N, C-alpha and C positions, 0 to 999 in steps of 0.2 A: 502281702498275699497270704491267705490261709487255705487250708484244704479241708478242715472239718469244723462243723458247727460247734462242737464241744470246745474248740480252741478259742472261741469268742467269749471274752469275759463279760459277765453280766454287769459288773460295776468296775469302773476305773477311777484313778485319782481325779481325772478331769471331770468325771460325773459328780463328784462332791462339789467341785467349784461351780459347775453348771447348775446343780440343784440349789445351792445356796442363793445364787443370783435369781433364779426363776421363782424360788420359794418366797424370797423377800418381795419380789414384784407382785406375786399373787396375794401375799398377805396384806400388803399395803392397799391393794385394790379391794379386798374384802373389808378392810377397815373403812375405806372411803365409802363403800356401799352402805355399811352400817350407819355411818355418820350422815350421809346425804339422805338416805331413806328416812331417818328419824327427823332431821331438820326440815326437809322440804315436803315429805309425804306423810308425816305423822305416824310412821310405823313404830309401835311399841318394841322395846328391846326384846321382850319375850317372843314376839312374833318373828322378828328378824332371826333370832337364834333358833327358834323351834320349827320354823317353816321355810324361810328364804334360804338360809345358809345350808341346811341339809340338801335342798334341791340343787344348789350350786355345787356342793360336794360331789353329788352323784354325776353331774355333767362333767366336772373337771376330771374325776377319776376315769370315766369312760374314755374321754379323749386322750388323756396321758398314757393310759395302758395300751390303747390301740396304736398310737403313734410309736410307742416303745416297741411293741411287737412288730410293727411295720418296718422299723429301722433294723431290728434284728434279722428279719427275713431278708432284707436287702443286703445286709452284711454277709449272711450265709450264701445267698445266691451269687453275689459278686465276689465272694471270698476276700472281703476287705475288713479291716479292723477299725477303720476310721469313719464309719458311717454314724451320722448324728441324727437323732430323732427330731421331728418337727416340734418346736416349742408350742405350747398350747395353754390356754387359760381363758378367763373372762374377758370379753371384748370391751375394752375401756371406752372407745368412742360410743358404742351402743349404750353402755351403762350411763354415760353422761347424758346422751340424747334422750334416752327413755325416761330418766328421772326428771330432767328439766323441761322437756317438751311434751311429755305425755302424762306421767304419773303426778308430777307436781301440779299441773293445771287441773287435773281431775280432782285432786285433793283440795285445791283452793276453791274450786267450784262447789264441791259437795261436803267438804270437811269429813269425808269418810275414807279412812286409809284403806279399808278393804276394797272399795271400788277402785281406788288408785292402783292397788296391787293387781286386781283383776285386769285392769287396762294394760298394765305392764306384762302380765302373763300372755294376754292376747297378742301384744306386739312381739313378744319373744317367740310365741308359737308361729306367727306368720313369717318371722325372720328365719326360723328353722325350715319352714316349707320352702321359702325362697332359696335357701342354701342347698336344699335337696334338688330343687329344679335346676339350680345353677350347676349342679354336677353334670347335667346333661346339656345345658345350653349356655354355660358360662363363657365359652369362647366367643359366641355370637354377641353376648352382652358386652364383653370387653372390646370387641371390634367396633361396635357402634356407639359406645359411650366414651367420650374423651376423658382422659385422666384428669384434666383440669376441672371438668364439671363435677367429678366425684370429690376431688380433694378440696375444691373451694367451698362446696356445700358444708363439709365437715369443719373446715378451717374457720368459716364464718361463725359457727357455733363456738368453736374453741376460743377465738380471740374476744368474743363478746360475753357469752354466758359463763364461760369458765374463767378466763384470764381476768377480765374486768371486774367480775363479781368478787373473786377471791383475793385479788391483789389488794382490794380495799380492806378486807379483813386482816390481811397480813400487816399492812401499814398502820392499821389502827392499834396494833399491839406489837410494835417492832422488836422489843426486847425478847419476845417469845418467837415470833414468826420469821423475822428477817434473817437471822443466822442460819437456820436449817435451809431456808429458801436459797440463799446464795451458795451454801455448800452443795446443794443439789445442782445448781447451775454450773458451778465450778467443776464438779465431778463429771457431769454429762457433756457439757459444752466443751470443756477442756480435755475430756477423755483422760482425766487424772487417775493414776493407779495408786491406791492407798496401801499402806503397810498391811501385810497379810492377805492381800487380794480382796479386802472387804469391799462389797458393793457400795458405790457412792450414796445411793438412796438410803440404804440401811444405816450407814455411818452418819449421814446428815440427821436422820430422825433420832438416832441414839444420842448424839451430841446435843441436838436441840432440846431433847427431852430432859437430859441431865441438867443442862444449863437453865431451862425453865423452872424445874423443880427446885434448884438451888436458889434462884432468885425469889421464888415464892416462899421458900423457907425463911429467907431474909426479909420478907415482907415488902419486896420491891415491885412485884407484878401480881396480877391475877389472870387466870385463864380457865377455859372450860375443858373438862374431861367428863366422861360418863360417870354418873353417880349411881347407875343401876348395879345391882348385885352381879357377881360373876356367876354365870349360869352353868356350873359344871353338871355333867350328867350326859346320858346318851340321848341325842335328839335324832330319831330316825326319820328319813324322808317320808312325807305323806303325799300320796297321789291326789291331785286336785283337778281332774279333767272337767268337772262340772263348772268350775270357775272360769275355764277357758271357753267352753262351748256356750256358756250363757252370753258371752259377748259376741258370738258369731251372728246372733239375730238381733243385736242391739246397735243402735246408731252411735252409741258412745265410743265404742272402739274403732269403728270404721272411719270416723271423722278424723282420725289421726293417721290415715293412710299417707298423707303428704309428708309425714315423718317416717313412717314404717317402710314405705317403698324405697326411698333413697338410701336408708340405712341398710336394708337388705341387699340392695344393689352394690353398695360400697363394700359390704362384708364378703360377698361372692367374689368380686373382682380383686379385693385385697387378698383373699386366700389364694387366688390364682397367681398373683404377683409374688406371694411368699413361696409358693411352690417353685416358681421360676428362680427365685433367689436361692433356694436350696439346691436346685439343679446347677446353677452357676457355681455353687460351692462344691459340686461333685456328687451330690446325693439326688438322684432322679427318682421321684415318687410318682406313682400313677395318679392322675387328676381325679378320676371319678370316685374311687373308694376314699380318697383323702377328703374330698368335699362332702361325700355322703356321711362320713363319720362326723365331720363338722356339724352338718345339719341335724343328725340324729342326737348328738350330744346336746344341741340347743333345744330340741324337742323334749329331751329328758329333763332339762332344766325347767321348761315351762310346765310339764305335766307333774313335776314334783315340787313346784312352788317357788322357783327362782325366776324372776322376771328379766334375767340378763343373759343374753346369748354368749356362747363360748366360741372361740375361733382359733385358727392357726396364727401364732404370733409372728410378727416381723422379728428379724434378728438371728435367724438360723446360722449365718456365717459367724456371728459373734460367739455363739455357744460352741460351734465347731472349733474355733480358734482357741477356746479355753480347754479343749480336750474332752468335752462332754460327748458321750456316745448315746446309748439308749437307757442306761441306768438312771440318769438324772431325771428323765421323764417319769419313771416308775416311782422314784423317791418323792418327787414333787406331788404327783397325784395322790399317793397314799397319805403323806403327812398333811397336806392341805385338807384332804377329806377328813382325817381324824380331828384336825383342829376345828373344822366346821361342825362335825357330828357330836363333839364332846364339849362344846361351848367355850373353846379356848379363845375365840376372837374377842369375847367380852373382857378378858383379862387385859389384852392390849388396849382396848378402848378406855379402860380405867386408868392406864398408865401414861398414855401418850396424848399430849395436848393437841387439839384440832389444828392449831396454827403450825405445828411441826409437820403435819402431813400435807397441808395445802400447797407447799412448794412442789410436791410431786404433781399435783393437778396443774399448777402453773407451767411446769416444764412440759407436761403433755400438751397443754394448750399452745405454747409457742413452737414446739417442734412440729405439731400438726399444721400450724399456720405456715411455718417455714417450708415444710415439705410441699405445700400447695404451690409454691413458687419454684422450688428446687428440682422437683421430680417431673417437670414438664418441659417441653421445648420453650426456649426463651420468648418467642413471639406470643405464646399463649398466656403470659403473665397478665396481659391486658384483660383477657377473659376472666382470670381469677379475680382481679380487682373488681370487675363488673359484677361477678357473682357474690361478692361480699355484701353488696348493698342491701339485699333483703334481710340478711341476718342483723345488720345494724338497725334496720327499721324495727325488727321484732325486739331487739334489746332495748331500744329507746322506749318503745311502747310498754313492754312488760316489766322492765326494771327501773325505769325513770319516770315516765308519765303516770302510770297507774299507781305505783307506790306513793308518789308525791301527792296525788289527789286523795288517796286513802288517808294519808297522814293529816291532810287538811280537812278531812271529813266532807269532801265534795265528790259527787258522783261524776263519772265520765260523761254521762248524758247531759248533766247540767253545765259542765264546762265545755261541751263540744262546740257550741257556736263561737265562743271566744278562741278556742284552740284551732278551729278551722280557719279563722281569719288570719291568725298569726303563725300557725304551725302546720297548716294543711293536714289536719287530722285524718280526713278521709283517705288521703294518699298513704299516710303512715300505716293506718290499719289495713288497707288493701294490700300493701306490699308485705305486711307481716303475716298475713294469712297464708299458710302453706309455704312459708319462706324457704324451708329446706329444699323443697321441690323446685321452687322458683329460682333459687340460687343455681341449682344444677342446670335448669333450662337456659337461664341467661348465659352461663359460661359455655354451655354446649353450642348455642347459637353463634356466639362470638368466635369460638374456636374454628368452626366450620366456615364462617365468613372470612376469618384471617387466612385460612387455607384455601379460600375461594372454592370450597365445595358447597356451592349454593343449594344444591338439591338436598343435602343432608341438613343444612341449616333450616331449609323450608320445612322439612319433616318435624324438626323440633318445635318450630313455630306452630305447626298444626297440632302437635301434642299439647302445647301450652293453651291453644284455643279450646281443645276438648276439656282439659283440666279446668279452664275458666268457666266454660258453660255448665260443667257438672258440679262446680263448687270446691274442687280440691285446692285451688289457689284463688286468692283475691276476694272471694265471696264472704260476706259477713252480715250480721244483723246486730245493730246496737239497740238494746232494750231500754225501756224507760228508766230502769234503775241503774243504767250504766254498764251492763254486762255485755261483752262482745261474744256473740254466738256464731258458730260455723253455720253456713247456709249451703245445704246440699240439694241437688235436684236439677232438673233441666232448666236452662236459662238462668243459672244462679248469678253469674257475673257477665252479662252479655256485652257490656262495653269492651271489656278486655278480650273476650272471645272473638268479637268481630275484628278488632284491631290486629290481634295475632294472626287471624286468617288473612287479612290484607297484606301483612308483612310477609307471610309465607308465600302468597301469590307473587309478590314482587321478587322474592328470592328465586322462585321457580322461573320467573321471566328472565332473570339474570342467568340462570343455569342454561335455559334453552338458547339464549343469545350466545353464550360461550360455546355451546355445542354447534351452533350454526357456523361459528368461525372455524 
């Protein structure tokens, strides 16, 4: 217990430990952002360094400084020295989802990285708006959306688009990628404490990088690193509201609402859960200002050129156990921002092989997938498994069927008759359209059926019906040149809409029968 605010130290030894862990986590995510945006969205390095990273820096700085101030105020008001600030940074699931499910498809369709970036800004902006709305209605969302529905939608993306895609790259160059990958798994899964308290992810990347460069010097392996120049210099944030608002009246951005809406919902409820986790650890923070700051930091990211939302991180109890207070949040916000603003990320991209970082993505993928089963009531595992199916359909279509046909120089339209006979192509495409939203709906329906809450299950069926009729899920047009286009508008996928309505009616009948009993 303390009596004066002046007695509260701004920095402690534990803040250094906490800062190092959070800083490394943020740095690795910035590197992943740079690599993935360049590989899958065509972003030039100069554009990433001069526009995207400065916007990310501003949003990260806003959140870290606010949550540090919030923690200090709580320490003063409660007269405690053990208050830990909420960890904060770029939202990894949104980063992955926005790149692979929004920005990369736009780039593949148009070969215009600027349009892909604008689509990402639009998605980030809407996520920020949802987070602000969630500050006032988040509890209602949490009450009416099963956790299994949110977790399985994200886990489906994790186990397919993240894990399956990148594990192939790791195993194609095992001398470079396999060692750091297993060091990451050993560190995190085994909760191994390394000498000097070094974070496992940091140690794995350093050891993997040294090992890879040694083998390359001996002529035993080859690997990819950035060959772009290190862009030292001050890169200040540029406001880009016109790039966001141009998409508000364009169908290009709105057709990805089946991705944007579930991710925004996931972020809001995830933040609420992280606030609960902090309260369980002894630090009770008010919900509304915490979520509002989360939302405004995301809006700042979008308005200044970063397409990636920021969020309250999971793991508050871990930082608290390390002895971190509020100083670690200040250090992280300031130094990560300086790294972004002065081009420091390009240095790390020149030094570290891609395969040494992919283990982090693999860990993220498997932990997200595992949480979908671990963080729910045991009977709901059935619903999670059901919710995975649309994601696998999208993975097979986008990363197996279409690339194979492209490699064979055969259009999807030309191959469609044969694929329909042997592969049920129409079903595959229908299930893949709006699959993130479909995953959530499937799991939610089955959760409420398992719980015999037939009325709520019916409401989710009616929602699926509306989404089908309007084209958010299942609707598509296959063009003559083999391109799959979203189809929006009334009566877009009537077959699905009618059937979901009938299923909802049956569930309502079951509900009324239960009430009569």
